[in-house]
All heavy atoms as an XYZ file, in Angstrom:
790
protein
N     -14.084    -18.634    -49.547
C     -15.037    -17.648    -49.053
C     -14.944    -16.331    -49.815
O     -15.901    -15.843    -50.295
C     -14.844    -17.414    -47.556
C     -15.805    -16.479    -46.926
S     -15.550    -16.257    -45.162
C     -14.845    -14.641    -45.165
N     -13.702    -15.876    -49.898
C     -13.494    -14.601    -50.649
C     -13.720    -14.814    -52.164
O     -14.287    -13.933    -52.830
C     -12.072    -14.057    -50.418
C     -11.903    -13.597    -49.011
C     -10.496    -13.038    -48.785
N     -10.495    -12.138    -47.643
C     -10.670    -10.848    -47.680
N     -10.829    -10.225    -48.800
N     -10.692    -10.146    -46.595
N     -13.246    -15.912    -52.687
C     -13.349    -16.135    -54.115
C     -14.830    -16.249    -54.522
O     -15.208    -15.679    -55.569
C     -12.587    -17.456    -54.416
C     -12.431    -17.732    -55.873
C     -11.557    -19.026    -56.027
C     -11.221    -19.231    -57.514
N     -10.357    -20.428    -57.583
N     -15.579    -16.969    -53.691
C     -17.008    -17.127    -54.004
C     -17.883    -16.102    -53.415
O     -19.118    -16.120    -53.502
C     -17.501    -18.561    -53.547
C     -16.691    -19.610    -54.304
C     -17.113    -21.036    -53.819
O     -18.185    -21.179    -53.269
O     -16.266    -21.957    -53.979
N     -17.281    -15.103    -52.701
C     -17.935    -13.998    -52.059
C     -19.084    -14.506    -51.124
O     -20.183    -14.077    -51.167
C     -18.530    -13.053    -53.128
C     -17.423    -12.375    -53.885
C     -17.928    -11.392    -54.886
C     -16.784    -10.825    -55.606
N     -17.035    -10.217    -56.826
N     -18.672    -15.455    -50.292
C     -19.647    -16.009    -49.309
C     -19.514    -15.246    -47.992
O     -18.439    -14.779    -47.607
C     -19.335    -17.489    -49.038
C     -19.450    -18.434    -50.238
C     -18.963    -19.835    -49.882
C     -20.892    -18.469    -50.768
N     -20.592    -15.162    -47.277
C     -20.591    -14.615    -45.914
C     -20.080    -15.659    -44.922
O     -19.903    -16.812    -45.334
C     -22.036    -14.165    -45.501
O     -22.822    -15.320    -45.308
N     -19.874    -15.211    -43.727
C     -19.470    -16.204    -42.669
C     -20.517    -17.279    -42.530
O     -20.168    -18.454    -42.397
C     -19.236    -15.479    -41.362
C     -18.023    -14.571    -41.248
C     -18.172    -13.251    -40.990
C     -16.736    -15.078    -41.476
C     -17.104    -12.372    -40.924
C     -15.635    -14.263    -41.438
C     -15.847    -12.911    -41.193
O     -14.722    -12.067    -41.103
N     -21.730    -16.885    -42.477
C     -22.845    -17.890    -42.267
C     -22.923    -18.884    -43.411
O     -23.067    -20.064    -43.219
C     -24.209    -17.195    -42.153
O     -24.171    -16.320    -41.048
N     -22.790    -18.395    -44.661
C     -22.834    -19.248    -45.783
C     -21.632    -20.236    -45.785
O     -21.790    -21.408    -46.083
C     -22.894    -18.442    -47.053
C     -24.145    -17.664    -47.237
C     -24.075    -16.605    -48.382
O     -22.953    -16.150    -48.659
O     -25.132    -16.314    -48.954
N     -20.530    -19.681    -45.495
C     -19.254    -20.500    -45.459
C     -19.399    -21.585    -44.348
O     -19.007    -22.736    -44.578
C     -18.029    -19.633    -45.184
O     -17.976    -18.625    -46.168
C     -16.730    -20.460    -45.263
N     -19.950    -21.126    -43.216
C     -20.147    -22.117    -42.114
C     -20.964    -23.258    -42.502
O     -20.714    -24.421    -42.270
C     -20.725    -21.297    -40.906
C     -20.853    -22.078    -39.645
C     -21.468    -21.265    -38.539
O     -22.028    -20.156    -38.797
O     -21.299    -21.669    -37.412
N     -22.101    -22.922    -43.165
C     -23.028    -23.952    -43.553
C     -22.495    -24.834    -44.676
O     -22.589    -26.068    -44.637
C     -24.371    -23.350    -44.085
C     -25.375    -23.179    -43.017
C     -26.654    -22.611    -43.507
N     -26.533    -21.165    -43.299
C     -26.853    -20.179    -44.113
N     -27.400    -20.438    -45.195
N     -26.646    -18.962    -43.769
N     -21.801    -24.251    -45.671
C     -21.339    -24.974    -46.830
C     -20.220    -25.927    -46.452
O     -20.092    -27.013    -46.973
C     -20.886    -23.990    -47.920
C     -20.534    -24.703    -49.182
C     -20.323    -23.679    -50.337
O     -20.722    -22.586    -50.264
N     -19.648    -24.207    -51.382
N     -19.271    -25.466    -45.564
C     -18.126    -26.262    -45.293
C     -18.124    -26.936    -43.923
O     -17.218    -27.675    -43.565
C     -16.853    -25.375    -45.438
C     -16.603    -24.910    -46.886
C     -16.978    -23.671    -47.265
C     -16.105    -25.803    -47.827
C     -16.832    -23.214    -48.560
C     -15.927    -25.408    -49.110
C     -16.296    -24.087    -49.491
O     -16.100    -23.725    -50.766
N     -19.109    -26.573    -43.113
C     -19.203    -27.225    -41.789
C     -18.096    -26.841    -40.827
O     -17.622    -27.631    -40.026
N     -17.674    -25.593    -40.952
C     -16.574    -25.043    -40.133
C     -17.182    -23.943    -39.245
O     -17.959    -23.131    -39.688
C     -15.449    -24.489    -40.974
C     -14.369    -23.939    -40.137
C     -14.866    -25.634    -41.944
N     -16.790    -23.952    -37.981
C     -17.305    -22.954    -37.019
C     -16.890    -21.535    -37.473
O     -15.800    -21.337    -37.982
C     -16.768    -23.211    -35.660
N     -17.832    -20.627    -37.203
C     -17.580    -19.181    -37.652
C     -16.330    -18.650    -36.970
O     -15.516    -17.916    -37.625
C     -18.815    -18.374    -37.159
C     -18.770    -16.940    -37.646
C     -19.926    -16.209    -37.363
N     -21.103    -16.878    -37.964
C     -22.324    -16.357    -38.096
N     -22.600    -15.209    -37.543
N     -23.252    -17.043    -38.694
N     -16.081    -19.018    -35.663
C     -14.848    -18.477    -35.051
C     -13.593    -18.990    -35.707
O     -12.639    -18.209    -35.865
C     -14.866    -18.932    -33.584
O     -14.845    -20.277    -33.470
N     -13.667    -20.239    -36.256
C     -12.481    -20.718    -36.929
C     -12.268    -20.019    -38.287
O     -11.156    -19.683    -38.669
C     -12.714    -22.283    -37.160
C     -11.593    -22.975    -37.929
C     -10.205    -22.957    -37.350
N     -10.041    -22.786    -35.945
C      -9.071    -22.091    -35.387
N      -8.100    -21.585    -36.101
N      -8.967    -22.012    -34.104
N     -13.384    -19.760    -38.974
C     -13.307    -19.041    -40.267
C     -12.697    -17.626    -40.060
O     -11.833    -17.238    -40.772
C     -14.765    -18.887    -40.894
C     -15.258    -20.321    -41.261
C     -14.698    -18.011    -42.118
C     -16.706    -20.346    -41.583
N     -13.205    -16.923    -38.984
C     -12.645    -15.575    -38.691
C     -11.139    -15.645    -38.364
O     -10.395    -14.821    -38.781
C     -13.420    -15.014    -37.511
C     -14.787    -14.480    -37.892
C     -15.359    -13.710    -36.736
N     -16.707    -13.200    -37.113
C     -17.730    -13.317    -36.394
N     -17.694    -13.907    -35.185
N     -18.901    -12.837    -36.814
N     -10.781    -16.676    -37.590
C      -9.338    -16.814    -37.256
C      -8.554    -17.043    -38.537
O      -7.434    -16.455    -38.662
C      -9.168    -17.965    -36.247
N      -8.992    -17.935    -39.398
C      -8.245    -18.210    -40.625
C      -8.196    -16.974    -41.507
O      -7.153    -16.650    -42.100
C      -8.931    -19.318    -41.409
C      -8.674    -20.697    -40.799
C      -7.709    -21.084    -39.961
C      -9.483    -21.882    -41.064
N      -7.866    -22.376    -39.649
C      -8.938    -22.883    -40.302
C     -10.626    -22.138    -41.835
C      -9.436    -24.138    -40.340
C     -11.157    -23.438    -41.844
C     -10.534    -24.418    -41.088
N      -9.258    -16.225    -41.563
C      -9.291    -14.999    -42.384
C      -8.309    -13.995    -41.832
O      -7.538    -13.338    -42.573
C     -10.710    -14.339    -42.368
C     -10.773    -13.129    -43.220
C     -12.144    -12.487    -43.241
O     -12.829    -12.489    -42.242
O     -12.545    -11.978    -44.355
N      -8.246    -13.814    -40.446
C      -7.285    -12.890    -39.856
C      -5.802    -13.302    -40.171
O      -4.997    -12.507    -40.584
C      -7.492    -12.883    -38.357
C      -6.531    -11.972    -37.647
C      -6.613    -12.100    -36.088
N      -6.461    -13.467    -35.599
C      -5.301    -14.140    -35.528
N      -4.194    -13.575    -35.879
N      -5.295    -15.382    -35.097
N      -5.544    -14.633    -40.067
C      -4.243    -15.107    -40.345
C      -3.907    -14.847    -41.852
O      -2.758    -14.462    -42.153
C      -4.104    -16.613    -40.040
C      -4.160    -16.871    -38.520
C      -2.834    -17.210    -40.588
C      -4.382    -18.288    -38.146
N      -4.832    -15.107    -42.734
C      -4.638    -14.900    -44.132
C      -4.345    -13.460    -44.453
O      -3.432    -13.111    -45.231
C      -5.852    -15.384    -44.931
C      -5.707    -15.199    -46.401
C      -4.959    -16.084    -47.129
C      -6.328    -14.158    -47.045
C      -4.764    -15.905    -48.551
C      -6.209    -13.961    -48.458
C      -5.441    -14.861    -49.165
O      -5.271    -14.679    -50.524
N      -5.096    -12.559    -43.805
C      -4.958    -11.156    -44.087
C      -3.573    -10.613    -43.546
O      -2.962     -9.725    -44.143
C      -6.094    -10.340    -43.486
C      -7.410    -10.530    -44.188
C      -8.545     -9.849    -43.463
C      -7.377    -10.077    -45.680
N      -3.168    -11.136    -42.354
C      -1.887    -10.696    -41.744
C      -0.671    -11.293    -42.370
O       0.330    -10.630    -42.473
C      -1.964    -11.007    -40.221
C      -2.962    -10.129    -39.474
C      -3.024    -10.495    -37.966
O      -2.299    -11.446    -37.581
O      -3.839     -9.905    -37.255
N      -0.756    -12.631    -42.690
C       0.442    -13.346    -43.106
C       0.381    -13.957    -44.452
O       1.387    -14.485    -44.930
C       0.698    -14.499    -42.095
C       0.819    -14.062    -40.639
C       0.941    -15.217    -39.672
O       1.434    -16.297    -40.050
O       0.486    -15.001    -38.471
N      -0.722    -13.821    -45.077
C      -0.824    -14.445    -46.452
C      -1.110    -15.900    -46.398
O      -1.338    -16.502    -45.318
N      -1.180    -16.533    -47.544
C      -1.470    -17.907    -47.659
C      -0.441    -18.838    -46.889
O      -0.812    -19.844    -46.338
C      -1.527    -18.367    -49.127
N       0.804    -18.330    -46.844
C       1.834    -19.109    -46.129
C       1.526    -19.278    -44.636
O       1.841    -20.226    -43.982
C       3.200    -18.461    -46.235
C       3.687    -18.318    -47.663
C       3.112    -17.131    -48.389
O       2.875    -16.127    -47.720
O       2.893    -17.207    -49.594
N       0.856    -18.223    -44.059
C       0.492    -18.229    -42.634
C      -0.473    -19.349    -42.276
O      -0.501    -19.836    -41.186
N      -1.233    -19.806    -43.260
C      -2.225    -20.856    -43.037
C      -1.578    -22.213    -42.939
O      -2.083    -23.180    -42.387
C      -3.327    -20.856    -44.100
C      -4.181    -19.615    -44.137
C      -5.096    -19.632    -45.347
C      -5.011    -19.496    -42.863
N      -0.291    -22.303    -43.437
C       0.368    -23.627    -43.450
C       1.133    -23.836    -42.131
O       1.608    -24.934    -41.834
C       1.391    -23.605    -44.598
N       1.219    -22.796    -41.272
C       1.964    -22.926    -40.012
C       1.072    -23.671    -38.977
O      -0.072    -23.367    -38.792
C       2.316    -21.538    -39.492
C       2.970    -21.650    -38.058
C       3.211    -20.848    -40.451
N       1.691    -24.635    -38.307
C       1.047    -25.420    -37.211
C       0.840    -24.508    -36.073
O       1.705    -23.874    -35.520
C       1.885    -26.614    -36.834
C       1.260    -27.499    -35.763
C       0.060    -28.250    -36.271
O       0.024    -28.687    -37.422
O      -0.916    -28.340    -35.443
N      -0.455    -24.375    -35.628
C      -0.782    -23.451    -34.481
C      -1.519    -24.135    -33.360
O      -2.097    -23.460    -32.519
C      -1.582    -22.271    -34.982
C      -0.875    -21.461    -36.013
C      -1.828    -20.367    -36.556
N      -1.158    -19.750    -37.707
C      -0.415    -18.687    -37.662
N      -0.079    -18.151    -36.519
N       0.128    -18.194    -38.787
N      -1.493    -25.444    -33.252
C      -2.253    -26.086    -32.203
C      -1.492    -26.069    -30.918
O      -0.229    -26.104    -30.885
C      -2.554    -27.545    -32.608
C      -3.521    -27.683    -33.711
C      -3.888    -29.093    -33.990
N      -2.748    -29.805    -34.530
C      -2.688    -31.065    -34.814
N      -3.759    -31.781    -34.624
N      -1.645    -31.571    -35.388
N      -2.225    -26.124    -29.826
C      -1.676    -26.175    -28.509
C      -1.062    -24.882    -28.007
O      -1.135    -23.864    -28.702
N      -0.487    -24.925    -26.809
C       0.103    -23.741    -26.268
C       1.441    -23.532    -26.883
O       2.150    -24.422    -27.276
C       0.255    -23.918    -24.743
C      -1.018    -24.050    -23.966
C      -0.752    -24.088    -22.555
N      -2.003    -24.213    -21.849
C      -2.135    -24.271    -20.553
N      -1.053    -24.296    -19.812
N      -3.320    -24.308    -20.001
N       1.790    -22.215    -26.852
C       3.094    -21.877    -27.411
C       4.178    -22.398    -26.445
O       4.017    -22.291    -25.193
C       3.248    -20.349    -27.634
C       2.441    -19.892    -28.712
C       2.706    -18.421    -28.932
C       1.890    -17.920    -30.150
N       2.111    -16.524    -30.421
N       5.291    -22.849    -26.970
C       6.358    -23.308    -26.142
C       7.110    -22.131    -25.553
O       7.452    -21.143    -26.206
C       7.367    -24.169    -26.942
O       8.523    -24.487    -26.229
N       7.401    -22.205    -24.266
C       8.177    -21.224    -23.579
C       9.660    -21.475    -23.869
O      10.485    -20.685    -23.566
C       7.928    -21.150    -22.068
O       8.205    -22.429    -21.558
C       6.526    -20.756    -21.793
N       9.937    -22.659    -24.384
C      11.299    -22.994    -24.750
C      12.078    -23.478    -23.497
O      11.663    -23.358    -22.386
N      13.200    -24.087    -23.825
C      14.047    -24.553    -22.688
C      14.899    -23.371    -22.285
O      15.183    -22.484    -23.066
C      14.893    -25.695    -23.192
C      14.096    -26.906    -23.560
C      15.009    -28.003    -23.972
N      14.141    -29.160    -24.412
C      14.519    -30.363    -24.406
N      15.763    -30.670    -24.033
N      13.712    -31.331    -24.789
N      15.324    -23.408    -21.020
C      16.210    -22.325    -20.560
C      17.482    -22.312    -21.368
O      17.973    -23.411    -21.789
C      16.501    -22.696    -19.113
C      15.692    -23.856    -18.749
C      15.045    -24.386    -19.984
N      18.006    -21.215    -21.609
C      19.257    -21.041    -22.366
C      20.428    -21.709    -21.577
O      20.601    -21.378    -20.367
C      19.538    -19.611    -22.675
C      20.832    -19.392    -23.450
C      18.391    -18.970    -23.504
N      21.185    -22.481    -22.203
C      22.379    -23.082    -21.543
C      23.482    -22.067    -21.571
O      23.912    -21.637    -22.654
C      22.728    -24.388    -22.254
C      23.857    -25.124    -21.616
C      23.407    -25.764    -20.348
C      24.564    -26.617    -19.771
N      24.373    -26.875    -18.370
N      24.057    -21.722    -20.419
C      25.154    -20.781    -20.358
C      26.428    -21.510    -20.709
O      26.591    -22.676    -20.430
C      25.170    -20.179    -18.961
C      23.960    -19.393    -18.474
C      24.107    -18.992    -17.021
C      23.765    -18.185    -19.394
N      27.378    -20.691    -21.180
C      28.699    -21.286    -21.397
C      29.377    -21.517    -20.042
O      28.975    -20.996    -19.029
C      29.593    -20.275    -22.245
O      29.940    -19.150    -21.396
N      30.279    -22.452    -20.084
C      30.921    -22.925    -18.847
C      31.581    -21.755    -18.099
O      31.456    -21.612    -16.925
C      31.968    -24.013    -19.167
C      32.536    -24.683    -17.959
C      31.540    -25.658    -17.393
C      32.184    -26.477    -16.340
N      31.193    -27.190    -15.547
N      32.255    -20.826    -18.837
C      32.939    -19.676    -18.207
C      31.955    -18.785    -17.562
O      32.116    -18.231    -16.440
C      33.800    -18.936    -19.203
O      33.070    -18.373    -20.217
N      30.835    -18.509    -18.202
C      29.801    -17.568    -17.683
C      29.228    -18.259    -16.431
O      28.996    -17.539    -15.382
C      28.670    -17.253    -18.683
C      27.546    -16.529    -18.075
C      29.336    -16.489    -19.886
N      28.925    -19.526    -16.538
C      28.340    -20.193    -15.357
C      29.306    -20.171    -14.181
O      28.897    -19.882    -13.021
C      28.065    -21.650    -15.707
C      27.287    -22.397    -14.650
C      26.975    -23.847    -15.043
O      27.076    -24.138    -16.228
O      26.479    -24.585    -14.143
N      30.614    -20.387    -14.381
C      31.577    -20.320    -13.331
C      31.646    -18.943    -12.745
O      31.764    -18.772    -11.514
C      32.957    -20.763    -13.841
C      33.000    -22.268    -14.085
C      34.283    -22.696    -14.796
O      35.114    -21.823    -15.201
O      34.486    -23.893    -15.015
N      31.605    -17.896    -13.601
C      31.663    -16.522    -13.156
C      30.493    -16.245    -12.247
O      30.580    -15.573    -11.180
C      31.697    -15.528    -14.286
C      33.038    -15.520    -14.987
O      33.971    -16.091    -14.446
O      33.122    -14.978    -16.142
N      29.320    -16.660    -12.665
C      28.091    -16.405    -11.837
C      28.140    -17.122    -10.487
O      27.694    -16.599     -9.459
C      26.818    -16.841    -12.656
C      26.504    -15.975    -13.815
C      25.310    -16.571    -14.628
C      26.100    -14.555    -13.382
N      28.622    -18.339    -10.492
C      28.787    -19.141     -9.224
C      29.749    -18.370     -8.308
O      29.442    -18.196     -7.068
C      29.256    -20.574     -9.509
C      28.092    -21.305    -10.204
C      29.675    -21.265     -8.205
C      28.524    -22.706    -10.692
N      30.858    -17.864     -8.847
C      31.862    -17.175     -8.033
C      31.280    -15.924     -7.523
O      31.500    -15.558     -6.296
C      33.107    -16.877     -8.898
N      30.557    -15.144     -8.297
C      29.895    -13.921     -7.849
C      28.894    -14.192     -6.756
O      28.812    -13.505     -5.751
C      29.260    -13.184     -9.023
C      28.611    -11.874     -8.594
C      27.956    -11.145     -9.760
O      27.824    -11.716    -10.860
O      27.614     -9.993     -9.480
N      28.119    -15.304     -6.946
C      27.126    -15.651     -5.907
C      27.768    -15.937     -4.624
O      27.376    -15.517     -3.542
C      26.316    -16.835     -6.416
C      25.103    -17.126     -5.601
O      24.768    -16.414     -4.760
N      24.486    -18.261     -5.911
N      28.911    -16.705     -4.649
C      29.640    -17.059     -3.439
C      30.229    -15.792     -2.754
O      30.153    -15.622     -1.514
C      30.752    -18.022     -3.721
C      30.238    -19.419     -4.052
C      31.362    -20.352     -4.530
O      32.398    -19.902     -4.979
N      31.117    -21.645     -4.539
N      30.724    -14.841     -3.573
C      31.236    -13.644     -3.026
C      30.161    -12.842     -2.375
O      30.341    -12.280     -1.298
C      31.916    -12.814     -4.139
C      32.558    -11.494     -3.660
C      33.045    -10.630     -4.785
N      32.018    -10.195     -5.722
C      31.069     -9.248     -5.412
N      31.111     -8.627     -4.244
N      30.199     -8.923     -6.334
N      28.981    -12.698     -3.054
C      27.906    -11.938     -2.427
C      27.378    -12.601     -1.166
O      27.015    -11.902     -0.191
C      26.774    -11.831     -3.474
C      27.123    -10.885     -4.681
C      25.989    -10.973     -5.691
C      27.295     -9.455     -4.216
N      27.336    -13.930     -1.153
C      26.913    -14.610      0.129
C      27.890    -14.270      1.278
O      27.483    -14.008      2.393
C      26.812    -16.080     -0.064
C      25.592    -16.500     -0.930
C      25.659    -17.999     -1.127
N      24.630    -18.424     -2.067
C      23.480    -19.004     -1.774
N      23.270    -19.277     -0.467
N      22.608    -19.351     -2.674
N      29.192    -14.302      0.970
C      30.174    -14.012      1.992
C      30.067    -12.520      2.454
O      30.194    -12.232      3.638
C      31.611    -14.261      1.397
N      29.814    -11.628      1.526
C      29.612    -10.231      1.793
C      28.408    -10.011      2.736
O      28.501     -9.277      3.732
C      29.488     -9.393      0.530
C      29.372     -7.892      0.806
C      29.249     -7.114     -0.513
O      29.628     -7.619     -1.604
O      28.755     -5.953     -0.464
N      27.313    -10.682      2.445
C      26.086    -10.566      3.300
C      26.421    -11.093      4.682
O      26.090    -10.470      5.672
C      24.901    -11.367      2.634
C      23.785    -11.540      3.615
C      24.479    -10.661      1.348
N      27.127    -12.222      4.762
C      27.444    -12.781      6.050
C      28.342    -11.827      6.860
O      28.138    -11.643      8.080
C      28.124    -14.145      5.865
C      28.276    -14.948      7.162
C      26.927    -15.314      7.779
O      25.966    -15.515      7.013
O      26.878    -15.353      9.020
N      29.361    -11.239      6.153
C      30.215    -10.215      6.778
C      29.447     -9.045      7.305
O      29.642     -8.617      8.486
C      31.270     -9.800      5.790
C      32.130     -8.607      6.251
C      33.184     -8.871      7.164
C      31.837     -7.305      5.886
C      33.899     -7.805      7.626
C      32.575     -6.275      6.360
C      33.686     -6.494      7.189
O      34.387     -5.418      7.639
N      28.498     -8.519      6.532
C      27.745     -7.383      6.934
C      26.836     -7.706      8.154
O      26.607     -6.880      8.996
C      26.915     -6.809      5.784
C      27.767     -6.180      4.638
C      26.933     -5.817      3.477
C      28.482     -4.964      5.125
N      26.293     -8.900      8.156
C      25.448     -9.318      9.304
C      26.291     -9.352     10.565
O      25.893     -8.890     11.562
C      24.858    -10.712      9.041
C      23.695    -10.722      8.104
C      23.231    -12.188      7.963
C      22.052    -12.270      7.031
N      21.526    -13.665      6.880
N      27.513     -9.903     10.487
C      28.378     -9.987     11.641
C      28.801     -8.564     12.049
O      28.900     -8.306     13.284
C      29.614    -10.859     11.274
C      29.331    -12.332     11.208
O      28.295    -12.796     11.761
N      30.131    -13.035     10.443
N      29.109     -7.705     11.126
C      29.511     -6.353     11.415
C      28.366     -5.634     12.126
O      28.545     -4.937     13.123
C      29.890     -5.583     10.175
C      30.324     -4.174     10.367
C      31.546     -4.044     11.173
C      30.539     -3.494      8.998
N      27.111     -5.812     11.647
C      26.032     -5.201     12.285
C      25.812     -5.712     13.681
O      25.521     -4.914     14.596
C      24.786     -5.474     11.390
C      23.476     -4.771     12.000
C      22.253     -5.082     11.183
O      22.191     -6.073     10.513
N      21.269     -4.185     11.255
N      25.999     -6.983     13.909
C      25.829     -7.530     15.243
C      26.926     -6.944     16.195
O      26.606     -6.673     17.356
C      26.003     -9.067     15.156
N      28.127     -6.763     15.704
C      29.167     -6.162     16.509
C      28.882     -4.698     16.849
O      29.113     -4.256     18.009
C      30.556     -6.237     15.794
C      31.108     -7.622     15.665
C      32.387     -7.645     14.805
C      31.493     -8.192     17.054
N      28.417     -4.004     15.882
C      28.086     -2.554     16.142
C      26.922     -2.472     17.146
O      27.022     -1.620     18.069
C      27.630     -1.822     14.794
C      27.044     -0.465     15.067
C      28.880     -1.785     13.856
N      25.920     -3.314     17.025
C      24.838     -3.278     17.964
C      25.292     -3.644     19.382
O      24.848     -3.051     20.343
C      23.732     -4.243     17.506
C      22.919     -3.774     16.306
C      21.880     -4.857     15.883
C      22.167     -2.481     16.617
N      26.176     -4.635     19.453
C      26.726     -5.055     20.760
C      27.521     -3.912     21.390
O      27.429     -3.635     22.559
C      27.564     -6.289     20.594
C      28.158     -6.809     21.832
C      27.126     -7.297     22.827
O      26.051     -7.728     22.389
O      27.385     -7.231     24.048
N      28.336     -3.199     20.625
C      29.163     -2.096     21.074
C      28.165     -0.970     21.593
O      28.409     -0.364     22.653
C      30.016     -1.548     19.986
C      30.906     -0.342     20.524
C      31.803      0.164     19.396
N      32.923     -0.814     19.187
C      33.823     -0.718     18.291
N      33.719      0.337     17.386
N      34.750     -1.570     18.140
N      27.090     -0.665     20.858
C      26.178      0.336     21.282
C      25.495     -0.044     22.604
O      25.275      0.823     23.461
C      25.172      0.551     20.209
C      25.676      1.313     18.943
C      24.634      1.406     17.862
O      23.462      0.899     18.013
O      24.974      1.988     16.838
N      25.151     -1.302     22.783
C      24.490     -1.777     23.998
C      25.519     -1.617     25.166
O      25.130     -1.212     26.238
C      24.095     -3.200     23.883
C      22.658     -3.338     23.334
C      22.133     -4.716     23.423
N      22.151     -5.219     22.003
C      22.546     -6.405     21.648
N      22.961     -7.306     22.509
N      22.547     -6.780     20.400
N      26.756     -1.926     24.962
C      27.730     -1.831     26.057
C      27.939     -0.325     26.369
O      28.137      0.000     27.547
C      29.088     -2.393     25.605
C      29.090     -3.870     25.578
C      30.429     -4.387     25.216
N      30.370     -5.850     25.159
C      31.330     -6.577     24.641
N      32.442     -6.004     24.235
N      31.247     -7.889     24.536
N      27.928      0.613     25.408
C      28.076      1.995     25.664
C      26.920      2.495     26.495
O      27.086      3.362     27.335
C      28.107      2.817     24.348
C      29.387      2.567     23.545
C      30.651      3.079     24.223
O      30.511      4.130     24.939
N      31.766      2.423     24.013
N      25.686      2.021     26.209
C      24.534      2.447     26.949
C      24.565      1.972     28.383
O      24.011      2.652     29.313
C      23.261      1.913     26.273
C      22.943      2.627     24.953
C      21.771      1.986     24.195
O      21.220      0.980     24.736
O      21.469      2.363     23.075
N      25.116      0.789     28.703
C      25.143      0.210     30.014
C      26.241      0.867     30.926
O      26.117      0.800     32.067
C      25.413     -1.301     29.923
C      24.224     -2.046     29.391
C      24.511     -3.521     29.412
C      23.315     -4.305     28.879
N      23.547     -5.749     28.844
N      27.226      1.436     30.318
C      28.315      2.023     31.124
C      27.762      3.223     31.916
O      27.184      4.105     31.385
C      29.458      2.534     30.224
C      30.323      1.449     29.786
C      31.498      2.001     29.056
C      32.474      0.922     28.563
N      33.605      1.441     27.885
N      28.043      3.200     33.271
C      27.654      4.394     34.037
C      28.678      5.451     33.911
O      29.898      5.189     34.038
C      27.616      3.848     35.454
C      28.433      2.637     35.464
C      28.438      2.132     33.989
N      28.359      6.675     33.635
C      29.337      7.795     33.496
C      29.610      8.340     34.734
O      29.661      8.933     35.589
C      28.767      8.775     32.500
C      28.613      8.163     31.102
C      27.500      7.644     30.587
C      29.644      8.021     30.127
N      27.701      7.185     29.332
C      29.014      7.372     29.052
C      30.975      8.309     30.048
C      29.685      7.084     27.901
C      31.650      8.006     28.954
C      30.995      7.366     27.827
């Protein structure tokens, strides 16, 4: 298209390629050069597989998770005890 100085319409007619595809190829060519046109771009981009953690990091995270669960349980029990004590204080006749 650039070599023969063709417009989008002329290129579309001559090569039977949709104008949107021609524009996309031109953008890729201008941004990445000829090498960019060789890259496979079909389909959705892969989000990739989750990163596999090392065994020690995984064990540390599991231990921290267990500690935090125990802490949450402790705080719930403590709150229940404080509320119970407050209720008992309110019921006592002075």
